C-alpha positions in Angstrom: -46.7 72.6 -22.7 -50.5 71.8 -23.5 -53.0 70.5 -20.8 -54.7 67.4 -21.6 -58.7 67.7 -22.4 -61.3 66.2 -19.7 -62.7 64.3 -23.0 -59.8 62.6 -24.4 -59.6 59.2 -23.1 -55.9 58.4 -21.0 -54.1 55.2 -23.2 -54.5 52.3 -21.7 -53.1 48.4 -22.2 -53.6 45.6 -20.1 -51.9 42.6 -20.4 -53.3 39.3 -19.4 -51.4 36.5 -20.3 -48.1 34.1 -18.3 -44.8 34.5 -19.1 -43.4 31.4 -20.8 -39.7 30.6 -20.9 -38.2 29.4 -24.6 -37.6 25.9 -24.9 -33.9 25.2 -25.7 -32.2 22.6 -26.6 -28.4 22.2 -25.4 -27.6 21.0 -29.3 -28.4 25.1 -30.4 -25.1 25.6 -28.4 -22.8 22.9 -29.5 -20.1 25.3 -31.1 -18.7 26.1 -27.4 -18.8 22.9 -26.5 -16.0 19.8 -26.8 -16.7 16.7 -29.7 -17.6 14.2 -26.3 -20.1 16.9 -25.1 -21.6 17.4 -28.8 -21.9 13.8 -29.4 -23.7 12.8 -25.9 -26.2 15.8 -26.3 -27.2 14.8 -29.7 -27.9 11.5 -28.5 -29.9 13.2 -25.9 -31.8 15.9 -27.9 -32.5 13.6 -31.1 -34.1 10.4 -30.0 -33.4 8.9 -33.7 -29.9 9.5 -33.0 -30.1 7.7 -29.7 -32.3 5.1 -31.1 -29.9 4.2 -34.9 -26.6 3.7 -31.9 -28.6 1.5 -30.0 -29.7 -0.6 -32.9 -26.2 -1.4 -34.0 -25.6 -2.3 -31.2 -27.6 -4.9 -30.5 -27.8 -5.9 -33.6 -24.3 -6.3 -34.1 -25.2 -9.9 -32.2 -23.8 -12.7 -29.9 -21.2 -14.3 -29.7 -18.9 -17.4 -28.0 -15.4 -17.5 -27.2 -14.2 -21.2 -28.4 -10.5 -22.2 -26.6 -8.8 -24.3 -28.8 -7.6 -26.3 -26.0 -11.3 -28.1 -24.6 -9.7 -28.6 -21.3 -9.8 -24.9 -20.2 -13.2 -24.7 -22.2 -15.2 -24.7 -19.3 -13.5 -22.2 -17.0 -13.7 -19.8 -20.4 -17.3 -19.8 -20.4 -17.3 -19.2 -16.4 -15.1 -16.2 -16.8 -16.9 -14.7 -20.1 -20.7 -15.4 -18.6 -19.2 -14.1 -14.7 -16.1 -11.1 -15.3 -17.2 -8.0 -13.9 -17.8 -5.3 -15.9 -17.4 -1.7 -13.9 -19.6 -1.4 -11.3 -22.9 -2.8 -12.0 -22.1 -4.7 -15.5 -21.6 -8.9 -15.7 -20.2 -10.9 -18.7 -17.9 -9.7 -21.4 -21.4 -9.5 -23.5 -21.8 -6.4 -21.6 -18.2 -5.0 -22.0 -18.6 -5.6 -25.7 -21.7 -3.7 -25.8 -19.9 -0.5 -24.0 -17.6 -0.4 -25.7 -18.8 -0.3 -29.3 -21.5 2.2 -27.5 -18.5 4.2 -26.8 -16.9 3.7 -30.0 -19.7 4.4 -32.7 -20.4 7.6 -30.0 -16.8 8.8 -29.7 -15.1 7.3 -32.7 -12.4 5.8 -29.9 -13.1 3.0 -27.4 -10.7 2.6 -24.0 -10.9 0.1 -21.9 -9.1 -1.6 -18.9 -8.3 -4.6 -18.1 -8.2 -4.7 -14.3 -5.7 -7.7 -12.5 -5.9 -8.7 -9.1 -1.3 -9.0 -8.2 -2.1 -11.2 -5.3 -4.0 -14.4 -7.1 -2.8 -13.4 -10.6 -5.8 -13.3 -12.0 -8.5 -11.0 -13.7 -10.7 -9.0 -10.9 -12.8 -7.0 -14.3 -13.0 -5.5 -17.5 -14.0 -1.6 -17.1 -14.7 0.9 -19.8 -13.5 4.3 -19.4 -14.3 7.7 -21.1 -12.6 8.0 -24.4 -12.8 12.0 -24.4 -9.7 11.8 -21.1 -7.5 10.0 -22.9 -5.0 11.1 -26.0 -2.8 9.3 -28.4 0.4 10.4 -29.5 3.1 9.3 -31.9 6.6 8.5 -30.1 10.1 7.9 -31.3 8.6 6.5 -34.5 5.4 6.2 -36.4 4.5 3.0 -35.2 5.1 3.7 -31.2 1.7 4.8 -29.4 2.2 7.0 -26.8 -1.6 7.3 -24.7 -2.2 9.9 -22.1 -4.8 10.9 -19.8 -5.9 14.4 -19.1 -7.7 13.7 -15.5 -6.1 16.4 -13.9 -6.0 19.2 -16.3 -3.0 17.8 -17.5 -2.1 15.3 -20.3 0.5 12.4 -18.3 1.3 9.4 -19.6 -0.7 6.4 -18.3 1.1 3.9 -16.1 0.6 -0.2 -17.2 -0.7 0.9 -20.7 -0.3 -3.0 -21.7 -3.3 -3.1 -19.7 -5.4 -0.6 -21.8 -7.8 -1.9 -24.5 -7.7 1.5 -27.7 -9.9 1.0 -30.9 -10.3 3.7 -33.0 -13.1 3.8 -35.9 -12.4 4.9 -39.1 -8.5 6.3 -38.1 -6.9 8.4 -41.2 -3.7 10.3 -41.5 -5.6 13.3 -40.4 -7.1 12.2 -37.7 -5.5 8.8 -36.1 -7.4 9.0 -32.8 -10.7 7.7 -35.3 -13.8 9.8 -36.2 -17.2 9.7 -34.6 -20.4 7.9 -36.3 -21.8 10.8 -35.8 -19.4 13.6 -37.2 -21.5 15.5 -39.9 -25.0 15.8 -37.6 -24.0 18.6 -35.3 -25.4 20.7 -37.9 -28.4 19.2 -39.4 -29.4 18.2 -36.0 -29.1 21.8 -34.8 -31.7 22.7 -38.2 -33.8 20.1 -37.0 -33.9 20.6 -33.6 -34.7 24.7 -34.5 -37.8 23.4 -36.5 -38.9 20.9 -33.4 -38.7 23.7 -31.5 -41.2 26.3 -34.0 -43.4 23.4 -33.9 -43.8 23.3 -30.0 -44.3 27.2 -29.6 -46.8 27.0 -32.5 -48.6 24.8 -30.9 -48.4 26.2 -27.5 -50.4 29.2 -29.0 -52.7 27.1 -31.2 -53.0 24.8 -28.3 -53.0 27.2 -25.6 -55.8 29.9 -27.2 -55.3 33.2 -26.1 -57.8 35.9 -26.7 -57.6 39.6 -27.5 -60.4 41.2 -25.9 -60.6 44.9 -27.1 -63.4 47.6 -25.8 -64.0 50.4 -28.0 -65.8 53.0 -26.4 -68.2 55.0 -28.2 -68.6 58.6 -29.1 -70.2 60.1 -26.2 -68.0 62.1 -23.9 -68.7 60.2 -20.5 -67.6 56.5 -22.3 -64.1 58.2 -23.3 -63.6 60.1 -20.1 -64.1 56.4 -18.0 -62.4 53.9 -21.0 -59.7 53.0 -18.8 -61.5 52.1 -15.9 -63.7 50.1 -18.0 -61.0 48.4 -19.5 -59.9 47.4 -16.5 -63.2 46.1 -15.2 -63.4 44.2 -18.3 -59.8 42.6 -17.6 -60.6 41.5 -14.7 -64.0 40.1 -14.9 -62.7 38.4 -18.1 -59.5 37.2 -16.4 -62.0 35.6 -13.6 -64.1 33.7 -16.0 -60.9 31.9 -17.4 -59.9 31.3 -14.1 -63.0 29.7 -13.2 -62.7 27.4 -16.4 -59.7 26.4 -15.4 -60.8 24.7 -12.3 -63.9 23.4 -14.2 -66.4 26.2 -13.6 -68.7 27.6 -16.3 -68.6 31.3 -15.8 -70.4 33.5 -18.3 -69.0 36.9 -19.5 -71.6 39.6 -19.7 -70.4 43.1 -20.7 -72.0 46.5 -22.0 -70.5 47.9 -24.9 -69.1 47.5 -28.5 -66.4 44.5 -27.1 -64.5 42.4 -30.2 -63.5 39.1 -28.8 -61.4 37.1 -31.0 -58.3 34.7 -30.7 -54.9 35.6 -31.7 -53.4 33.6 -34.2 -56.3 32.0 -35.9 -55.6 33.8 -39.1 -52.5 32.6 -39.1 -51.6 29.4 -41.0 -48.8 26.9 -39.2 -45.7 25.9 -41.9 -45.6 22.4 -43.1 -42.9 21.1 -41.8 -43.2 17.7 -42.8 -40.8 18.1 -46.1 -37.9 19.9 -44.6 -38.0 17.2 -41.6 -38.2 14.5 -43.8 -35.0 15.4 -45.5 -32.8 16.2 -42.3 -33.8 12.5 -41.3 -32.4 11.0 -44.5 -30.0 12.3 -43.7 -29.3 11.2 -40.7 -30.3 7.8 -41.6 -27.8 7.6 -44.3 -25.5 8.5 -42.1 -26.1 5.8 -39.7 -26.8 3.4 -42.1 -29.7 2.0 -40.6 -33.2 1.2 -42.7 -35.8 3.5 -41.8 -38.5 0.6 -41.6 -36.4 -0.8 -38.5 -36.8 2.9 -36.8 -40.9 2.9 -37.2 -40.4 5.7 -40.1 -43.4 4.8 -42.4 -41.5 5.5 -45.7 -42.6 3.9 -48.8 -40.0 1.3 -50.0 -40.3 -2.0 -51.8 -39.7 -5.2 -50.4 -36.6 -5.4 -53.0 -35.3 -2.0 -51.6 -36.0 -3.5 -47.9 -34.0 -6.8 -48.9 -31.0 -4.4 -50.3 -31.1 -2.2 -47.0 -30.1 -5.0 -45.3 -27.2 -6.1 -46.9 -26.2 -3.0 -46.6 -26.5 -2.9 -43.3 -25.0 -6.4 -42.8 -22.0 -5.5 -43.9 -21.7 -2.6 -41.4 -22.2 -5.2 -38.7 -19.5 -7.2 -40.3 -16.7 -4.1 -40.1 -18.0 -3.5 -36.0 -17.3 -7.4 -35.5 -14.1 -7.1 -37.4 -13.3 -4.5 -35.0 -14.4 -5.9 -31.7 -13.1 -9.3 -32.4 -9.4 -8.5 -31.1 -10.5 -6.1 -28.4 -12.1 -9.9 -27.2 -9.8 -12.5 -28.1 -6.8 -10.3 -26.3 -9.3 -10.1 -22.8 -9.7 -13.7 -23.2 -6.6 -14.6 -24.2 -4.9 -12.9 -20.9 -7.1 -14.8 -19.2 -5.9 -18.3 -20.2 -2.4 -17.1 -19.8 -2.9 -16.6 -16.1 -4.3 -19.3 -15.9 -1.3 -21.2 -17.0 -2.5 -22.4 -20.1 -0.2 -22.3 -23.0 -3.6 -22.0 -25.8 -5.9 -19.2 -28.0 -9.1 -18.9 -28.1 -11.2 -17.6 -31.2 -14.4 -15.4 -31.4 -17.7 -17.3 -33.2 -20.2 -15.0 -34.1 -23.8 -15.7 -34.5 -25.4 -15.1 -38.0 -26.7 -11.8 -38.6 -30.3 -12.6 -39.9 -32.1 -9.3 -41.0 -33.8 -11.1 -43.8 -36.5 -14.0 -43.8 -35.3 -17.5 -43.0 -37.2 -19.1 -46.2 -35.3 -16.2 -48.5 -31.8 -17.5 -47.2 -33.1 -21.1 -47.3 -34.0 -20.9 -50.8 -30.3 -18.2 -51.7 -28.8 -21.4 -49.9 -30.5 -24.0 -52.4 -29.7 -22.0 -55.4 -25.7 -22.1 -54.3 -26.1 -25.2 -53.6 -27.7 -26.1 -57.3 -25.3 -23.8 -59.3 -22.3 -25.5 -57.7 -23.7 -29.4 -59.0 -23.8 -27.7 -62.4 -20.6 -26.4 -62.2 -18.7 -29.5 -61.0 -20.6 -31.6 -63.8 -19.6 -29.1 -66.4 -16.4 -29.6 -65.2 -16.4 -33.3 -65.9 
C-alpha cells in the first residue's frame, strides 16, 4: 500500500448552509385521495379556484320568498330570516349559500330539515358532508335510495323524506353529479409545481449563498496546512455572516488566493409568465368567471367583457334553477306545519353585471322596436 506523502494536501469539504425543507402541496399527491379530498385540496391550494366558487355563490344573488296567501307572509318572512342553519348560521339565505357551495365543489349537495316532533315545527336546517352519502337505484330506475357511510358501512338513511338532495350536471354514467372542478386536478398539479419551482428559485436567488474557494499556492507549507486554513476561513466567514444577520457589519480579512462568488448568479431563471397564464386560462374557462372579476389584467375589449358577463349571467341562472326547488320545498314544509293550505314562490333579484345605463338603453330599444312592430301590423 502506498503511503501518502507529507507534501500532498488532505482533501477537505466544508459545507456552510442550513438544511431546507422542500415545500410541497397536498394537491401533488391527489392520486391517493378520494374525490372529496381532491376538490377540497384544490380550493385550499389554488386561491383562484376558491375565489371563483366564492364569487359564483355571491353573484347568484339574493332572493325573496313570497307566499301566495298574504296572511302568512309575515310568518314566512320571520322564518326565512331567523331559521337556524347548522351550529353557527341563520337565515335561509345562509343555507342557500352553503348548499350551493357544496354543490359546486362536490357536484352534489345534501341538506336536512330538522323538525321538532313535540311542537311540530322546523327547528333548523343542516347542510351535510356530501361525501358521506351515496345514492343508488331501488326496485325501478326512478326509485332513489339514499345511504350514509358514517361508520364505514353503507346504511339506509332514516326519514329520507326530510333530506334535500341536489346534483350538478348528472348523467347516466354519473347519476350522483359531477363537480364543477372536474378536470382541474391535473392542470392544478402542473400549476402548483411551477409555483413550487418559482419559490425555490427565489429562495436561492433571494437568500444569497456564497462559494468561498481557497487556492493554496505551490509552496509545500501552504499545501500541507490547506485543510486547517480552509477550516479557519470557513469559521471566520460564518461568524461574519451571522454578525450581519444581527445588524453588525464585520469585515472578512484573509491572506492568500481566495475566490468568493455567489452561487447561481450566472444562471437564468426560466420565464413562467406564458405557461402560468395558459394554465390560468384553462381554469377560468372551466369556471366561467370573467378574468376582470378575478383581478387578472388580461387584455380585453369592452364588447368582450359584456359578452363574458352575459355568459356568466346564464351560468348563474342555471344555478338558480337548481336552488329554487330546494328553497321552495323548505318553505312549503314550514307552511304545511303552520296549517296553511298554500304554497310559495321564489323571487330572485336581478343579476346586475353590466352598466345600468346600457341595460336601460337596451330596454328602450326593445320598447321602440315593439311599438314599430305594432304599427306595422296595423
